[in-house]
C-alpha positions, -999 to 999 in steps of 0.1 A, spaced: 518 -53 786 516 -65 822 504 -98 836 495 -114 869 493 -150 877 474 -169 904 461 -203 913 424 -209 919 404 -240 920 433 -261 908 438 -239 877 465 -215 867 449 -181 859 469 -156 839 455 -121 834 471 -99 807 466 -61 804 477 -37 777 490 -46 743 502 -80 733 524 -73 703 557 -82 687 576 -66 716 557 -83 744 547 -116 727 580 -134 737 572 -128 773 536 -139 768 548 -171 752 572 -178 781 545 -172 807 519 -193 790 542 -222 782 554 -222 819 517 -224 830 511 -254 807 543 -271 821 528 -269 856 502 -294 845 470 -279 856 442 -262 837 453 -228 822 428 -199 822 439 -169 802 420 -137 812 421 -113 783 397 -87 797 424 -60 800 439 -66 765 436 -34 744 454 -47 713 467 -81 702 486 -88 669 495 -120 651 526 -126 672 505 -125 704 479 -149 689 507 -172 678 519 -174 714 485 -183 726 480 -209 698 514 -226 707 506 -228 744 471 -241 736 485 -268 714 510 -279 741 481 -280 766 460 -301 742 489 -326 738 489 -331 776 450 -333 777 450 -301 798 422 -276 797 431 -242 782 404 -216 783 403 -180 772 383 -159 797 366 -125 795 381 -118 761 381 -80 753 363 -67 723 396 -58 706 410 -93 712 378 -110 701 378 -92 668 413 -106 660 403 -141 671 371 -139 650 390 -127 619 414 -157 623 384 -179 630 402 -189 663 370 -181 683 359 -216 670 391 -233 681 397 -219 716 373 -227 745 361 -192 755 342 -184 787 327 -151 799 339 -154 835 365 -171 856 338 -189 875 324 -203 842 359 -214 832 366 -231 865 333 -250 863 341 -261 828 377 -272 836 366 -290 868 
């Protein structure tokens, strides 16, 4: 798993690539919680995620809940087919805000 982070339009955008699994989920958790702590909207780009397991999903849920407590936007963007299947199985596609593009997410969080 690799990630990159940038700021755009007043939001923190984190892009993940590769597998988010038991080995990488602690780092994913740390990165996402740090983004929430910064206080702006958090956009999580999952277009490059080839595999995600329950530990990865748990990291996203925890950071999502922290963002919600602070009334921050937390949006999943460009969710890969593999990641979307896992979210749908857990019915989390109904919980998370999900946008097709960064532009759509920025407009929604603005």
